C-alpha distance (Angstrom), angle and dihedral (degrees) to the residues before:
residue distance angle dihedral
M1 . . .
L2 3.80 . .
S3 3.79 92.5 .
S4 3.79 91.6 49.3
Y5 3.80 94.3 52.2
R6 3.77 92.1 40.9
R7 3.80 87.0 69.9
L8 3.82 89.1 69.8
F9 3.78 90.8 64.3
A10 3.79 97.7 49.2
L11 3.80 89.5 100.5
P12 3.85 116.2 79.4
G13 3.78 116.0 -103.1
T14 3.78 98.4 20.2
A15 3.82 95.6 106.4
A16 3.84 91.1 50.0
F17 3.79 96.9 53.9
T18 3.81 91.4 42.2
L19 3.83 92.3 55.5
A20 3.78 92.6 44.5
G21 3.81 91.1 50.2
L22 3.79 89.5 48.3
L23 3.78 90.2 59.8
G24 3.80 91.9 52.0
R25 3.80 94.4 47.3
L26 3.80 91.5 47.9
A27 3.81 87.9 54.7
M28 3.80 91.4 50.6
S29 3.82 91.2 52.3
M30 3.84 89.7 53.1
T31 3.77 100.3 50.4
G32 3.79 100.3 74.8
V33 3.81 96.5 52.1
S34 3.81 91.9 39.2
L35 3.86 92.1 53.5
V36 3.82 93.6 48.3
V37 3.79 94.4 48.6
L38 3.78 92.8 44.5
L39 3.82 95.0 52.6
A40 3.80 93.3 40.0
E41 3.79 90.7 53.8
R42 3.83 100.8 39.1
R43 3.84 98.4 34.2
G44 3.81 99.9 26.8
S45 3.79 94.9 -133.1
Y46 3.80 129.0 111.4
A47 3.78 88.0 -177.7
L48 3.80 91.6 59.6
A49 3.85 90.1 45.4
G50 3.83 91.5 51.3
T51 3.79 95.3 48.5
V52 3.79 94.1 46.2
S53 3.82 89.6 49.6
A54 3.84 90.4 48.6
V55 3.82 90.8 53.4
G56 3.77 89.7 51.9
L57 3.81 91.8 50.7
A58 3.84 91.1 49.8
T59 3.82 94.6 50.3
G60 3.83 90.4 42.0
A61 3.81 90.4 55.1
I62 3.78 88.1 55.9
G63 3.79 97.0 39.4
L64 3.81 98.0 49.5
P65 3.81 96.4 66.4
L66 3.81 91.2 43.8
I67 3.75 91.7 54.3
G68 3.78 90.2 45.3
R69 3.77 90.6 54.3
L70 3.81 91.0 52.0
V71 3.84 89.7 49.4
D72 3.82 90.5 52.6
R73 3.82 90.9 50.5
H74 3.81 101.6 39.9
G75 3.81 107.4 19.6
Q76 3.74 135.2 -100.2
A77 3.80 99.9 -85.5
R78 3.83 96.3 44.8
V79 3.84 90.8 55.3
T80 3.81 102.0 31.5
V81 3.84 96.6 57.4
P82 3.83 97.6 53.5
A83 3.82 92.2 38.0
A84 3.79 93.1 53.0
L85 3.82 93.4 46.3
Y86 3.80 91.4 46.7
N87 3.81 93.3 47.4
A88 3.81 90.9 57.0
L89 3.80 90.0 62.8
P90 3.87 100.2 65.4
I91 3.80 90.6 41.8
T92 3.79 89.4 54.7
G93 3.78 89.7 44.2
L94 3.83 91.8 54.4
L95 3.79 91.4 50.4
L96 3.82 89.8 50.8
C97 3.79 92.8 47.2
V98 3.80 91.6 51.2
R99 3.80 90.8 47.5
A100 3.81 92.8 48.7
G101 3.80 95.7 44.7
A102 3.83 93.1 -118.1
P103 3.87 119.3 177.0
D104 3.78 117.5 -78.1
W105 3.78 93.5 -109.6
T106 3.78 90.3 67.1
L107 3.77 89.5 60.2
Y108 3.83 91.4 53.3
A109 3.81 90.4 47.4
C110 3.81 94.4 50.3
W111 3.81 95.5 45.3
A112 3.80 91.7 45.7
A113 3.83 89.8 52.8
A114 3.84 90.2 53.2
A115 3.77 90.3 80.0
A116 3.77 99.2 106.5
A117 3.81 98.0 81.1
P118 3.79 107.9 139.0
N119 3.84 115.5 -116.1
L120 3.83 98.2 -119.4
G121 3.79 92.9 173.8
G122 3.83 91.4 56.9
M123 3.81 92.1 44.2
A124 3.78 91.6 50.3
R125 3.81 89.7 51.8
A126 3.81 89.0 48.9
R127 3.79 89.0 54.2
W128 3.82 92.4 51.4
A129 3.77 90.0 47.5
H130 3.81 90.4 53.6
L131 3.80 94.9 44.6
H132 3.77 93.9 48.4
R133 3.77 100.4 29.1
A134 3.79 91.0 131.0
D135 3.80 96.3 47.4
P136 3.81 115.8 63.2
E137 3.79 92.6 -176.4
L138 3.79 93.3 58.6
R139 3.79 91.2 44.6
H140 3.84 88.1 53.6
L141 3.81 89.5 49.2
A142 3.85 91.6 49.1
N143 3.80 93.6 49.1
S144 3.78 90.5 50.5
F145 3.81 90.8 49.3
E146 3.82 90.5 50.0
Q147 3.78 91.6 50.8
A148 3.79 89.9 51.6
L149 3.82 89.5 51.8
D150 3.81 90.4 51.4
E151 3.76 90.8 53.6
L152 3.78 91.8 46.2
C153 3.82 90.4 53.4
F154 3.78 95.5 45.8
T155 3.82 89.2 49.0
T156 3.82 97.7 50.6
G157 3.81 101.3 27.9
P158 3.86 98.5 70.4
V159 3.80 90.8 43.2
L160 3.83 91.0 52.2
A161 3.76 90.8 45.8
M162 3.79 92.9 51.4
L163 3.77 91.3 48.2
L164 3.78 93.4 51.9
C165 3.82 94.7 44.2
T166 3.81 94.3 48.7
T167 3.81 101.1 38.6
V168 3.84 103.8 32.3
A169 3.83 109.7 23.5
P170 3.79 136.7 -51.5
E171 3.84 88.4 -105.9
A172 3.82 94.3 51.5
G173 3.79 96.3 84.2
L174 3.81 95.2 53.7
V175 3.82 92.8 41.6
T176 3.80 90.2 52.6
A177 3.79 92.6 45.1
G178 3.77 92.6 49.9
T179 3.81 92.1 48.5
L180 3.77 94.6 46.7
G181 3.83 92.1 45.1
T182 3.80 94.8 51.7
T183 3.82 93.6 42.9
G184 3.81 94.1 46.8
A185 3.83 92.4 48.0
L186 3.81 93.4 49.1
L187 3.83 92.7 46.7
F188 3.83 89.1 47.2
A189 3.77 91.9 51.7
S190 3.82 91.2 48.6
R191 3.80 90.8 61.5
R192 3.82 94.1 86.9
R193 3.79 98.8 158.2
T194 3.79 93.6 76.4
E195 3.78 97.3 37.2
P196 3.83 113.5 121.5
P197 3.76 114.4 -118.0
V198 3.81 118.8 -109.3
A199 3.78 109.6 -102.0
A200 3.80 109.3 -117.0
P201 3.84 111.0 -132.7
A202 3.76 116.9 -128.1
R203 3.77 113.1 -100.3
T204 3.81 92.3 -125.4
A205 3.77 97.6 41.1
A206 3.76 125.8 86.8
R207 3.73 120.0 -121.3
P208 3.84 108.8 -83.1
G209 3.75 117.9 -103.3
S210 3.76 129.6 -135.3
P211 3.79 116.4 -36.8
L212 3.77 86.3 -129.8
R213 3.79 86.6 80.5
V214 3.83 85.7 77.1
P215 3.86 103.6 88.3
G216 3.84 92.0 -147.4
L217 3.83 91.5 58.2
R218 3.84 89.6 52.4
V219 3.78 88.8 54.2
L220 3.79 90.7 49.4
L221 3.82 92.6 46.6
L222 3.80 92.5 54.0
T223 3.79 92.5 43.8
F224 3.83 90.9 50.4
L225 3.82 89.5 46.7
A226 3.79 88.5 58.9
T227 3.81 90.1 44.4
G228 3.81 88.5 54.2
L229 3.84 87.3 54.5
V230 3.82 86.8 56.4
F231 3.82 91.8 53.5
G232 3.79 96.5 45.5
A233 3.80 96.5 44.3
M234 3.84 91.6 45.2
E235 3.77 92.0 54.1
V236 3.83 98.1 48.3
T237 3.80 93.2 39.4
T238 3.79 92.6 53.0
V239 3.82 93.3 49.3
A240 3.80 91.5 47.6
Y241 3.79 93.4 46.6
T242 3.80 94.4 52.3
D243 3.79 91.0 44.2
T244 3.84 89.9 54.6
L245 3.80 89.2 52.7
G246 3.84 91.5 47.8
R247 3.82 91.5 -113.1
K248 3.79 101.2 103.7
P249 3.86 94.6 142.0
L250 3.79 87.9 66.1
A251 3.84 92.2 62.1
G252 3.80 91.9 86.6
L253 3.78 91.7 52.3
L254 3.82 92.0 49.4
L255 3.79 92.8 48.0
G256 3.80 88.2 47.9
L257 3.78 88.5 57.7
V258 3.81 90.1 56.7
A259 3.82 89.9 53.6
A260 3.81 91.7 43.0
G261 3.82 90.1 53.8
S262 3.76 91.0 49.8
C263 3.82 92.5 47.1
A264 3.79 92.6 50.2
A265 3.79 92.2 46.3
G266 3.80 91.1 48.6
L267 3.79 93.3 53.0
A268 3.83 92.0 45.6
F269 3.79 92.0 46.1
G270 3.76 90.8 54.1
L271 3.81 90.7 59.6
R272 3.75 92.4 59.2
R273 3.74 114.7 92.7
P274 3.84 108.1 -122.9
R275 3.78 105.0 -119.7
R276 3.82 98.2 160.8
A277 3.76 130.1 66.7
P278 3.86 113.9 -87.9
G279 3.81 90.7 -114.3
V280 3.73 92.1 55.7
R281 3.80 92.8 47.2
F282 3.78 89.5 49.2
L283 3.81 92.1 53.1
L284 3.83 91.7 48.3
G285 3.78 90.2 48.7
V286 3.81 93.6 52.0
A287 3.84 90.7 45.3
T288 3.82 90.1 52.2
M289 3.79 90.9 48.2
A290 3.82 90.5 52.6
V291 3.80 91.3 52.1
V292 3.80 100.7 45.4
L293 3.82 92.6 46.1
L294 3.81 88.3 68.5
L295 3.80 88.5 68.0
P296 3.88 97.5 73.1
L297 3.82 89.4 48.5
A298 3.81 91.1 53.0
A299 3.84 92.9 45.2
A300 3.78 95.3 47.5
T301 3.79 100.1 43.4
G302 3.83 92.2 41.2
G303 3.83 92.5 49.8
A304 3.81 92.4 47.4
G305 3.75 92.8 48.9
L306 3.81 93.1 53.5
G307 3.81 92.7 48.2
D308 3.80 89.2 -117.5
P309 3.81 116.2 117.0
G310 3.83 90.3 -141.3
L311 3.79 90.9 -165.5
A312 3.79 91.8 155.8
L313 3.82 90.3 56.2
L314 3.78 89.8 44.6
G315 3.83 89.4 52.3
V316 3.80 90.7 54.0
A317 3.79 90.9 48.6
L318 3.80 92.7 48.8
F319 3.82 90.7 49.8
A320 3.78 89.5 51.7
A321 3.83 91.2 45.8
G322 3.81 89.2 53.9
T323 3.83 91.4 57.5
G324 3.80 90.2 65.7
T325 3.81 97.1 59.5
A326 3.82 101.6 56.4
P327 3.86 98.4 62.9
T328 3.79 88.8 48.6
M329 3.79 93.9 51.6
V330 3.80 94.5 41.9
T331 3.78 93.9 50.7
G332 3.78 91.9 41.6
M333 3.81 91.4 57.5
T334 3.81 90.0 46.5
L335 3.81 88.6 54.4
V336 3.79 90.8 50.9
Q337 3.80 88.8 54.9
D338 3.81 91.6 48.5
L339 3.77 98.2 43.9
L340 3.83 98.6 48.0
P341 3.80 131.4 58.4
P342 3.85 116.7 -114.7
G343 3.82 89.4 -103.8
Q344 3.78 91.9 65.4
L345 3.81 101.4 34.7
N346 3.81 99.9 104.3
E347 3.79 93.3 46.2
G348 3.81 91.1 46.6
M349 3.77 92.8 53.2
A350 3.78 91.9 45.4
V351 3.83 89.2 53.3
T352 3.83 91.3 55.1
V353 3.81 90.8 46.6
S354 3.81 89.3 50.8
G355 3.83 88.4 53.6
I356 3.80 89.9 54.1
V357 3.82 91.5 47.7
V358 3.82 92.3 52.0
G359 3.79 89.8 46.6
V360 3.80 92.8 50.7
S361 3.80 92.0 53.1
G362 3.83 92.2 46.6
G363 3.83 91.7 46.7
A364 3.77 91.8 50.0
A365 3.80 91.2 51.5
L366 3.83 92.5 48.3
G367 3.79 91.5 44.5
G368 3.80 91.5 53.0
A369 3.79 92.3 49.9
V370 3.83 92.9 49.9
A371 3.78 91.8 45.9
E372 3.79 91.3 57.4
H373 3.79 97.6 47.9
A374 3.81 106.8 29.1
A375 3.77 138.5 64.2
P376 3.87 119.2 -83.9
G377 3.77 111.8 -78.5
T378 3.83 94.9 16.9
G379 3.75 89.2 107.0
Y380 3.80 89.6 73.0
L381 3.76 85.4 75.8
L382 3.82 87.1 75.5
P383 3.84 99.0 62.2
A384 3.81 89.8 42.2
G385 3.80 91.2 50.6
A386 3.83 92.5 45.2
A387 3.82 90.7 52.2
A388 3.82 89.7 50.8
L389 3.82 88.5 50.3
A390 3.85 89.6 51.1
L391 3.80 88.9 52.9
L392 3.78 92.6 50.3
I393 3.83 91.1 50.2
A394 3.79 92.3 48.4
L395 3.82 91.7 48.3
A396 3.79 92.5 48.2
G397 3.79 92.3 51.2
R398 3.80 99.5 36.0
R399 3.79 94.6 117.1
H400 3.80 89.0 63.1
L401 3.79 93.8 53.8
R402 3.77 94.3 81.9
P403 3.81 115.6 108.6
P404 3.84 116.8 -126.2
A405 3.76 116.3 -93.3
S406 3.77 91.4 -102.9
A407 3.80 93.4 63.5
P408 3.87 113.3 102.5
R409 3.78 110.2 -106.3
T410 3.77 138.7 155.8
V411 3.80 123.1 -108.4
A412 3.78 90.2 -111.8
A413 3.79 91.8 52.3
N414 3.80 90.4 50.9
R415 3.78 91.7 54.1
E416 3.73 93.1 44.7
S417 3.84 89.6 50.3
E418 3.79 91.0 52.5
R419 3.81 91.1 54.0
F420 3.79 89.7 44.3
V421 3.82 94.8 59.4
G422 3.78 94.2 36.6
T423 3.81 97.2 -114.5
A424 3.84 99.2 115.7
P425 3.80 114.6 111.0
């Protein structure tokens, strides 16, 4: 495995932008927990913390594609540097407002303004797509590696944030996240050697419109929206379930097992040579996700019915459930790279991430409602149902998940794609 992934870093500068992007993504994974703990401690209201966080998610879902469009038009460094410096201002403003006891509306205003954070994960994938544009196997390996890094960040980030907020000061988590985010973004932008060139528009062609005009991207957006529902509902349901059993501190460990399963699956998936068309792999990944997400439901409802918490069994089921999400995410990002021209790649990736963000917030809200009114463990119906919805969406739009003829593919992938859309003789 190490020798396979070492091939990615044979080109100069790849390790540098990867490490810088890792800092920025770690910061992003810390902000949500840091904000909630800060407002709960200093303002004494989880309701306020939740609504301020929701406002930030909503504005972020709008801001990410806009920043991505600017990156496509002007280049990564020219947009990332001012965006990172600007984004540090509303975060600092929120900390000062909390410290000074300012009215609640100032908190909403500051957090809503913090929507210009550059999408370093998407920009890193865009760099890999440019560097390995002629080698689909290495692009597949790079997307798998990036997904594993995402899972690593979202496993360790919340834990680090909680540790800082509870042992140093409630503000420590957000201060650290802001510092790491700004530093990582500036370092990432400084790595100019691997930055993709800005696509020059044709003189006679109009500026391209939204990437959502591509039918395949709309299918991916809706599928990722349902996948975000899986993530949000899984998180809230797991916390509520362990709280009901009087074992709430174990919620973080159980959710870490989901991320660990996804990380392991992503690394293993990257080692497999892609022999099928991306659309076929995407369908298989979503179908696998829908199947394995039935396991936590069976473990939780079975354990509750027997009067035995069965948290060890639930942990195994959650780890297995996590293995189904990575192949879906990896192949989905590969499809974005194949479906869109280089001049819309950053915006297209940001659109899909926005879909996930909206899905996470919706899944968290639904999970909380079910946890309050249903039996323990019933909430695991939500991620299972959302995964089934993702599969239905992908099946309904499967004919749009074929890359254009200009996209680099193997002969075997072309044949598989023909069978996939029913055009083979």
